[in-house]
N, C-alpha and C positions, 0 to 999 in steps of 0.2 A: 500172833496174827496182829494183834494191838500193835508190836513191835513193826511189823512190816506194814502197817498203815502208816506208822510214821515216816519209814523208809521212803514211801512213795508219795509222799505231801510234797507238793512243789513248793519252792521257797524262790524269793528275787533277790538280785544282787543289787549293789548301791545304784545302779543305772535304771533299775526296774526291771529288767530282763528275766525271765523266770530260769531257774536252775532245777535240775533233775538229778535224782541220785544215778551213779555211774551203773548200777545193775538194773536200769530201767527195763529194759529189753526182755532180761533174763524173767520177767514175771508177766510177761506176753507171750500170746502166742501168735506164728504166723496164719494169717487170713487168707483163705483160697477162694470164699464165695464172693468175689470181688469183679469189678468191670472197671474199665479204663475208658475215658473219653474227653469230651472238649472239644470246642469248634475248630480251634486251631489244629488238632492233631485229626480230628476226623475229615479234615480236608483231603489228608493224604493217605490215611490209613482206614479201615473199618475196625469196630470195637474187637472183634476176635483177633484181627493182626495185632492191635498194640498190645492187647494182653499176652500174645504168643512171643512178641519181640521183647517185650520187659521181663519175661521170663525164662529166656531162653538164653545160656550163655554165649557170646559172641555177637549177637545181634543188639539193636538200637532202633530208638525212635527219633528222627529229626524233624526239625522245625526250620524253615528259612525265615522266619519274622525279626526285622531288625531288632524290634522292641522287646523280643522275649515273645514266651507264649504261656498258656495256661492248661492244666491238665485236670480233670474231674476223676474222681475214684466214688466209685458208687458201691455201696455196702449193700448186698442182698440178702444177708443173715439177719431177720429181726431180734436174735438173742444174742448179737455180739455187738460191740461196740469200737469203733476206732481208737486206738490209743497212741499210736506214732507209725512214724514211718521211716524206713532207710533207703537212700538214693544213692546208685552208683555211678560216678562220673569219671570220664578220662579213661576209660578202658579202648576207646577206639582213638580217639584224638584228643590230647589234654588242650590245644589250642581252641576246641569248638566246645568247651563246656559252658554251662552258664555261669555269670558273674554271683548269683544270689539263688537262693530258694525263699520263696516268701509264704507263710501260712498265716493264716487271720492277720493280716497286718505285721507279722513278726519277721522280720527278714534275716535269715542266715547265711551270711557269707560264705562262698564254696570257692576259696582259692585251690587250684588244683596244679600240683608239680608232677604227680604220677596218678596212677588210677587209684581211687580209694572210695570208701562208703562213707556217707553223712548220714548220722544218728538224728532225727528230728522228732523229739516226744511232744506230744500235746498236754497242754495242761488240761485238768478236769472240766473248765470252762468251755475249751475247745473241743473236746470230745464230746461233751453234751450238745455242742452244735453239728458235729459230724455223725448225727445218727444214721442219717442215709446217704451223705455226700459229702465228699471232702475236695476242695479245691487248692490246688498248688499252683503257684506261680514262677517260673524257671526266668530268671532275670535275663538281659540280651547278652551275647555272646562278644569276646574280643576278637573273633573270626570277622577279617574284612569284607567277607563274602554273607554275614549274617545268618551261617548255619550253627545252630544248637543242636546236639547231639546229647541224650541223656540213654546211658546204658541198661538201667534197670531200675525198680520200684518195687521194693518189698513193703507191705502193708500190716502192721502189729496190730493186735487188739487184746479183748478180755471179754469173757461171758460178763452178760450183765448184773449178773448177781453178785459175782466178784468184784465188779466194779463199783457196784451201788448205784444202779442206775434208778432214779427217781420213778414213781408211779405215774404214768401217762394219762390215766381217766381219774379226773377228780369230780367229773359229773355223775351223779348216781344215775342219770336217764341212759348213761353210756355203756350201763350193765346189761350182756344180754339175758333174755330169759331163758331157765333153766330147760324150755322146752327147744330153743333154737341152738342150746348148746350141745343137747342130745340128738338133735338132728344132724348137725355138724359131725357130729363125732359118729354117728351112723354111716356118714360119707365117706370119711376118711379115716376112720378106726384108729384115731389117735389116741383117745383116752376110752378106757373100757370101765365104767362105774359100775360098782356094786350095788344091789338094790337098797342098801341102806345109803350110800353115799347119795344117790337119786332122791332118796326120801329127804335125807339132811339138806340137799340144794335146794329143793322144791319147798321145803319149810322157811328157809332163810329167806326165797325170794318173796314168801306169801307175808313172812313179818315186814320185809321189806316195801312192800307194796301198801301195808297196813300203817307203816309208819308214815310214808308218804302221803297218803290219803288223810291222816289224822291231822297232820301239819296244813294241808290245803283246806280242810273245813274248819277248823277249828283255829287255826292260827297260832298253836300253842307252840311253844318252845319245849326243847326235848326235857328240860328240867320240870316241866308241868305235866307231863304224861307219864305214863308207865314204862318200865324200862324197855318193854319190848323185844327182849331176846338181845339185848347190847352185850349183857355179861356171856351169854353163850356164845356169841360172835366173837367176843375177844379171846374167849378160850380155844376157839376153833382156829382163830388166826394165829395162835402160837403151839397148838398141837401137831404133829407132825400128821401131815394129810395131804391129798392130792392138789395140786395146783386150782383145780376148778372151784374144791371146796373152799380154799382160802380165798378165792377171789369173790365168790359167795357171800363169805362173811365181811369181806373189805366193801362190798358193796352196801350191806345192810349198816353196817357203820358210817359210809358216807351219807345214806339216807337220813341216819338218826342225827348225827352230829354236824354234818353240812361244813361251814366254815372250821370248824373245830376238829374236823376229822381226824388230822395230823398227831394233834395233842391228845386225843384219848387212845388212837392205835398207838403211837410211841410208848404213852404212858402202859400200856397194857403189857407190850413187848417188853420193856425194860423190868417191869415187876415180875415178870414171867422168869427173865433172864436170871434177876438177882435171887429169886426164892430158888431156881435151880442151882444156881451157883452154891447157894447155902446148903443145900441136900449135898452136893457133890463136896463139899468141905468138911460135911459131917461123915463122911466114908472113913472107916478106919483104917484102911489099907488102901494108898493112892493107887495100885497096881488093880484094883478093881474099878477103877472109873472109866466108863465108855469113852473112849478118845472121838468116837464119832459124834456122840451126845455133846460133848464140851465144844468141838469143832463149830456144830450147829448154832449153840448159844453165842460163841465168839462171833457168827458170820451175821446173826440176826443182832447184836449189839453194833457190828460194823456198819450195818446198814442204815441205824439210826445216826450214828456218830458221822457218816458220810453226807447223808442228806441234810440232817438239821441238828448240828452239834450242840445247841444251846437246850436241846430236849433231853441229851445224855446228862447234862449237868443239872438240869431241874428235875427229873425223875427218878436218880439216884442218891443214895447217901453220901453224905460228906467225906472226901477222902481221909483216910485214917494216915497217921505217922508211917513213912516208909521202915520198914523194921532194919535193925542195923546188922542181924545176920546174914542180910541179903536173901532170905527167901521170898522170892520175887511172886512164885506161885501164890503162897498164903497171902502176899500182899496185894494181887491180883483178885483175889477171892473176897478179903475184906473191903473190896472197893463197894459190894453190895451188902 
């Protein structure tokens, strides 16, 4: 998994343009819950027509703007992030293709001799800006009548957990109450908590409110007042549990640590990962290691490495010498 992470890391060449691995799109999935728009195209088509024409073989979208046109891609899936696009040009007429495609100020020349696909990956920073919408600019065509044709646009992305999407809510007041979560659940039946989970969420919320009240009344810092269940919240954050219980634990940690929230959270996660890897290393027979548990540990560590790589160095043990016998698995376990 860490090898895969290194492979998907963007590099830059001498000119400063980002370089991407050849198999970039092999690690992404085609996104279907998207819509296309933009004022330039909506003057000719409606949103349903644009999506239909861009996803149907033999059809295309056209613009007669001399200076080129812009296209908006709207992502309706809150759990997926756009990571790249593929654009098909020249299927209808190679003389009426755009001269370039521009994404976030990055221009990709599109010289077309025959119909072909152009792969346009996004950097991590560009993907973070494309949570809801991505704007693509198509350059002017060489056609004397100013007709620009685009045959197809495919959008690719990743699950936000796999991508390493940073948490959005940094304000403890943004955390919903347990009663509201329960009411929302009753309405859509998306989460059916057990009595124990309801009790745990309510207890964590009570501790969160108590921590906030204590700070407001006394002005004390976290180091001057009791632990207030922070240790329990850190353990719940690392334990396999429902997303709602994890969210409630995170809210408590935010209320307790405020600006140092990520520091305490990442430290708890990495300590848990290191301790769990040591237990795996102590397993006599490697065939008895639970692969799903190992994969979960890697994902947890990767989430910290992607969002705050400095914490990965700060809260783990120094790297030991690489073994001469090439036992990379044991070497990875020794990292903790």
